[in-house]
PAKOL-620290 format. One record per atom (N, C-alpha, C): residue in three letters; x, y, z; atom name. Coordinates in Angstrom, 2 decimals, padded with zeros to 5 digits. Layout:
BEGIN
+-----+---------+---------+---------+----+
:   r :    east :   north :      up :  a :
+-----+---------+---------+---------+----+
: Ala :       X :       Y :       Z : CA :
...
+-----+---------+---------+---------+----+
This chain:
BEGIN
+-----+---------+---------+---------+----+
:   r :    east :   north :      up :  a :
+-----+---------+---------+---------+----+
: Met :  000.83 : -001.17 :  000.02 :  N :
: Met :  000.01 :  000.01 :  000.02 : CA :
: Met :  000.90 :  001.25 :  000.00 :  C :
: Ala :  000.61 :  002.19 : -000.82 :  N :
: Ala :  001.36 :  003.37 : -000.95 : CA :
: Ala :  000.94 :  004.41 :  000.16 :  C :
: Gly :  001.87 :  005.33 :  000.49 :  N :
: Gly :  001.57 :  006.26 :  001.55 : CA :
: Gly :  000.33 :  007.14 :  001.30 :  C :
: His :  000.08 :  007.50 :  000.07 :  N :
: His : -001.12 :  008.33 : -000.14 : CA :
: His : -002.41 :  007.54 : -000.01 :  C :
: Ile : -002.38 :  006.24 : -000.32 :  N :
: Ile : -003.53 :  005.41 : -000.16 : CA :
: Ile : -003.79 :  005.22 :  001.27 :  C :
: Tyr : -002.71 :  004.97 :  002.09 :  N :
: Tyr : -002.84 :  004.78 :  003.55 : CA :
: Tyr : -003.43 :  006.03 :  004.18 :  C :
: Arg : -002.96 :  007.19 :  003.69 :  N :
: Arg : -003.49 :  008.46 :  004.25 : CA :
: Arg : -004.99 :  008.59 :  003.92 :  C :
: Asp : -005.32 :  008.38 :  002.67 :  N :
: Asp : -006.71 :  008.62 :  002.22 : CA :
: Asp : -007.68 :  007.57 :  002.84 :  C :
: Val : -007.27 :  006.35 :  002.88 :  N :
: Val : -008.21 :  005.32 :  003.33 : CA :
: Val : -008.17 :  005.13 :  004.89 :  C :
: Val : -006.98 :  005.07 :  005.48 :  N :
: Val : -006.92 :  004.72 :  006.89 : CA :
: Val : -006.96 :  006.07 :  007.72 :  C :
: Leu : -006.06 :  006.93 :  007.48 :  N :
: Leu : -005.97 :  008.13 :  008.36 : CA :
: Leu : -007.24 :  009.03 :  008.20 :  C :
: Glu : -007.59 :  009.36 :  007.02 :  N :
: Glu : -008.62 :  010.34 :  006.84 : CA :
: Glu : -010.01 :  009.78 :  007.12 :  C :
: Gln : -010.21 :  008.51 :  006.81 :  N :
: Gln : -011.55 :  007.90 :  007.00 : CA :
: Gln : -011.79 :  007.28 :  008.34 :  C :
: His : -010.69 :  006.76 :  008.97 :  N :
: His : -010.88 :  006.03 :  010.22 : CA :
: His : -010.25 :  006.73 :  011.43 :  C :
: Val : -008.96 :  007.06 :  011.28 :  N :
: Val : -008.22 :  007.61 :  012.42 : CA :
: Val : -008.82 :  008.94 :  012.80 :  C :
: Arg : -009.15 :  009.79 :  011.94 :  N :
: Arg : -009.70 :  011.08 :  012.28 : CA :
: Arg : -011.08 :  010.89 :  013.00 :  C :
: Leu : -011.86 :  009.93 :  012.57 :  N :
: Leu : -013.12 :  009.69 :  013.18 : CA :
: Leu : -012.98 :  009.12 :  014.59 :  C :
: Phe : -012.05 :  008.21 :  014.84 :  N :
: Phe : -011.73 :  007.72 :  016.21 : CA :
: Phe : -011.15 :  008.74 :  017.10 :  C :
: Arg : -010.36 :  009.62 :  016.53 :  N :
: Arg : -009.75 :  010.68 :  017.34 : CA :
: Arg : -010.85 :  011.56 :  017.86 :  C :
: Gly : -011.78 :  011.92 :  017.06 :  N :
: Gly : -012.88 :  012.73 :  017.45 : CA :
: Gly : -013.70 :  012.12 :  018.61 :  C :
: Ala : -013.83 :  010.81 :  018.57 :  N :
: Ala : -014.54 :  010.13 :  019.66 : CA :
: Ala : -013.71 :  009.94 :  020.89 :  C :
: Met : -012.39 :  009.87 :  020.77 :  N :
: Met : -011.53 :  009.66 :  021.97 : CA :
: Met : -011.17 :  010.93 :  022.64 :  C :
: Gly : -011.10 :  012.04 :  021.96 :  N :
: Gly : -010.76 :  013.30 :  022.56 : CA :
: Gly : -009.28 :  013.59 :  022.60 :  C :
: Ala : -008.86 :  014.43 :  023.52 :  N :
: Ala : -007.49 :  014.95 :  023.54 : CA :
: Ala : -006.44 :  013.90 :  023.99 :  C :
: Glu : -006.88 :  012.83 :  024.57 :  N :
: Glu : -005.94 :  011.78 :  025.06 : CA :
: Glu : -005.60 :  010.75 :  024.01 :  C :
: Phe : -006.04 :  010.97 :  022.76 :  N :
: Phe : -005.79 :  010.06 :  021.65 : CA :
: Phe : -004.34 :  009.93 :  021.26 :  C :
: Leu : -003.84 :  008.72 :  021.17 :  N :
: Leu : -002.50 :  008.49 :  020.69 : CA :
: Leu : -002.61 :  007.52 :  019.49 :  C :
: Phe : -001.96 :  007.85 :  018.36 :  N :
: Phe : -002.02 :  007.01 :  017.17 : CA :
: Phe : -000.77 :  006.12 :  017.14 :  C :
: Met : -000.98 :  004.79 :  016.99 :  N :
: Met :  000.13 :  003.87 :  017.03 : CA :
: Met :  000.05 :  003.03 :  015.71 :  C :
: Asp :  001.09 :  003.11 :  014.90 :  N :
: Asp :  001.22 :  002.20 :  013.77 : CA :
: Asp :  002.69 :  001.69 :  013.79 :  C :
: Asp :  002.91 :  000.73 :  012.89 :  N :
: Asp :  004.27 :  000.14 :  012.89 : CA :
: Asp :  005.20 :  001.03 :  012.02 :  C :
: Asn :  006.37 :  000.54 :  011.82 :  N :
: Asn :  007.36 :  001.26 :  011.09 : CA :
: Asn :  007.41 :  000.88 :  009.60 :  C :
: Ala :  006.31 :  000.42 :  009.06 :  N :
: Ala :  006.31 :  000.01 :  007.64 : CA :
: Ala :  006.49 :  001.23 :  006.79 :  C :
: Arg :  007.06 :  001.03 :  005.63 :  N :
: Arg :  007.43 :  002.17 :  004.73 : CA :
: Arg :  006.23 :  003.06 :  004.43 :  C :
: Pro :  005.06 :  002.51 :  004.11 :  N :
: Pro :  003.95 :  003.43 :  003.73 : CA :
: Pro :  003.52 :  004.32 :  005.00 :  C :
: His :  003.74 :  003.79 :  006.17 :  N :
: His :  003.35 :  004.51 :  007.42 : CA :
: His :  004.33 :  005.58 :  007.71 :  C :
: Arg :  005.49 :  005.67 :  007.05 :  N :
: Arg :  006.48 :  006.67 :  007.36 : CA :
: Arg :  006.66 :  007.66 :  006.22 :  C :
: Ala :  005.76 :  007.67 :  005.24 :  N :
: Ala :  005.80 :  008.66 :  004.21 : CA :
: Ala :  005.63 :  010.10 :  004.66 :  C :
: Asn :  006.28 :  011.02 :  004.01 :  N :
: Asn :  006.22 :  012.45 :  004.46 : CA :
: Asn :  004.80 :  012.97 :  004.38 :  C :
: Ile :  003.99 :  012.51 :  003.47 :  N :
: Ile :  002.63 :  012.99 :  003.42 : CA :
: Ile :  001.82 :  012.60 :  004.68 :  C :
: Leu :  002.22 :  011.50 :  005.30 :  N :
: Leu :  001.57 :  011.04 :  006.54 : CA :
: Leu :  001.93 :  011.96 :  007.73 :  C :
: Tyr :  003.30 :  012.29 :  007.82 :  N :
: Tyr :  003.69 :  013.20 :  008.84 : CA :
: Tyr :  002.93 :  014.52 :  008.70 :  C :
: Glu :  002.80 :  015.02 :  007.49 :  N :
: Glu :  002.14 :  016.33 :  007.27 : CA :
: Glu :  000.67 :  016.18 :  007.70 :  C :
: Cys :  000.02 :  015.09 :  007.33 :  N :
: Cys : -001.38 :  014.93 :  007.65 : CA :
: Cys : -001.56 :  014.82 :  009.16 :  C :
: Leu : -000.71 :  014.05 :  009.83 :  N :
: Leu : -000.84 :  013.91 :  011.28 : CA :
: Leu : -000.58 :  015.26 :  011.98 :  C :
: Gln :  000.41 :  015.97 :  011.47 :  N :
: Gln :  000.66 :  017.30 :  012.09 : CA :
: Gln : -000.45 :  018.26 :  011.92 :  C :
: Ser : -001.06 :  018.27 :  010.73 :  N :
: Ser : -002.16 :  019.19 :  010.44 : CA :
: Ser : -003.40 :  018.85 :  011.24 :  C :
: Glu : -003.55 :  017.57 :  011.63 :  N :
: Glu : -004.66 :  017.17 :  012.45 : CA :
: Glu : -004.35 :  017.19 :  013.93 :  C :
: Asp : -003.05 :  017.50 :  014.32 :  N :
: Asp : -002.60 :  017.58 :  015.67 : CA :
: Asp : -002.78 :  016.19 :  016.36 :  C :
: Ile : -002.35 :  015.13 :  015.61 :  N :
: Ile : -002.41 :  013.83 :  016.11 : CA :
: Ile : -001.01 :  013.39 :  016.55 :  C :
: Thr : -000.95 :  012.85 :  017.77 :  N :
: Thr :  000.32 :  012.37 :  018.33 : CA :
: Thr :  000.60 :  010.93 :  017.91 :  C :
: Arg :  001.72 :  010.69 :  017.35 :  N :
: Arg :  002.07 :  009.34 :  016.91 : CA :
: Arg :  003.03 :  008.74 :  017.90 :  C :
: Val :  002.81 :  007.45 :  018.24 :  N :
: Val :  003.68 :  006.69 :  019.01 : CA :
: Val :  004.59 :  005.86 :  018.12 :  C :
: Asp :  005.88 :  006.00 :  018.26 :  N :
: Asp :  006.78 :  005.19 :  017.40 : CA :
: Asp :  006.69 :  003.70 :  017.82 :  C :
: Trp :  006.73 :  002.83 :  016.83 :  N :
: Trp :  006.60 :  001.41 :  017.11 : CA :
: Trp :  007.48 :  000.68 :  016.17 :  C :
: Leu :  007.90 : -000.56 :  016.53 :  N :
: Leu :  008.75 : -001.30 :  015.67 : CA :
: Leu :  007.91 : -001.95 :  014.57 :  C :
: Ala :  008.55 : -002.28 :  013.39 :  N :
: Ala :  007.77 : -002.86 :  012.25 : CA :
: Ala :  007.18 : -004.24 :  012.66 :  C :
: Tyr :  007.96 : -005.06 :  013.25 :  N :
: Tyr :  007.44 : -006.39 :  013.67 : CA :
: Tyr :  007.90 : -006.59 :  015.09 :  C :
: Ser :  006.99 : -006.48 :  016.07 :  N :
: Ser :  007.36 : -006.57 :  017.50 : CA :
: Ser :  006.28 : -007.26 :  018.26 :  C :
: Pro :  005.99 : -008.55 :  018.03 :  N :
: Pro :  004.96 : -009.19 :  018.74 : CA :
: Pro :  005.14 : -009.30 :  020.27 :  C :
: Tyr :  006.42 : -009.26 :  020.68 :  N :
: Tyr :  006.70 : -009.37 :  022.10 : CA :
: Tyr :  006.40 : -008.07 :  022.88 :  C :
: Val :  006.36 : -006.93 :  022.24 :  N :
: Val :  006.05 : -005.73 :  022.91 : CA :
: Val :  004.69 : -005.15 :  022.53 :  C :
: Asn :  003.95 : -005.92 :  021.71 :  N :
: Asn :  002.61 : -005.47 :  021.32 : CA :
: Asn :  001.62 : -005.99 :  022.35 :  C :
: Pro :  000.90 : -005.05 :  022.98 :  N :
: Pro : -000.06 : -005.46 :  024.07 : CA :
: Pro : -001.05 : -006.49 :  023.66 :  C :
: Ile : -001.61 : -006.40 :  022.46 :  N :
: Ile : -002.67 : -007.31 :  022.04 : CA :
: Ile : -002.16 : -008.80 :  021.90 :  C :
: Glu : -000.88 : -008.91 :  021.65 :  N :
: Glu : -000.31 : -010.28 :  021.52 : CA :
: Glu : -000.35 : -010.99 :  022.92 :  C :
: His : -000.17 : -010.23 :  024.00 :  N :
: His : -000.27 : -010.86 :  025.31 : CA :
: His : -001.73 : -011.22 :  025.64 :  C :
: Val : -002.69 : -010.45 :  025.13 :  N :
: Val : -004.12 : -010.75 :  025.34 : CA :
: Val : -004.44 : -012.06 :  024.65 :  C :
: Trp : -004.00 : -012.20 :  023.41 :  N :
: Trp : -004.34 : -013.40 :  022.62 : CA :
: Trp : -003.65 : -014.64 :  023.20 :  C :
: Asp : -002.55 : -014.43 :  023.91 :  N :
: Asp : -001.82 : -015.57 :  024.54 : CA :
: Asp : -002.53 : -016.09 :  025.78 :  C :
: Met : -003.29 : -015.26 :  026.50 :  N :
: Met : -003.96 : -015.62 :  027.73 : CA :
: Met : -004.89 : -016.84 :  027.64 :  C :
: Pro : -005.82 : -016.87 :  026.60 :  N :
: Pro : -006.70 : -018.03 :  026.58 : CA :
: Pro : -005.99 : -019.40 :  026.44 :  C :
: Gly : -004.74 : -019.35 :  025.88 :  N :
: Gly : -004.03 : -020.62 :  025.69 : CA :
: Gly : -003.41 : -021.15 :  026.96 :  C :
: Arg : -003.51 : -020.44 :  028.04 :  N :
: Arg : -002.90 : -020.88 :  029.32 : CA :
: Arg : -003.78 : -021.69 :  030.12 :  C :
+-----+---------+---------+---------+----+
């Protein structure tokens, strides 16, 4: 997926909507994939005043949801 498609489909249609519902405490977390790091995304997030949390591209051990999915198996 190219950066402009990610911006148009994910950021503008979904992230902006959820940010409005969450309020000022909203933090946006995505991985370090190339489309997520495009300059147009930085500009879009800055213009919307959205705070991004830096995350590793593949990090199942530090991803909170991975620990949740592991719990039923215990």
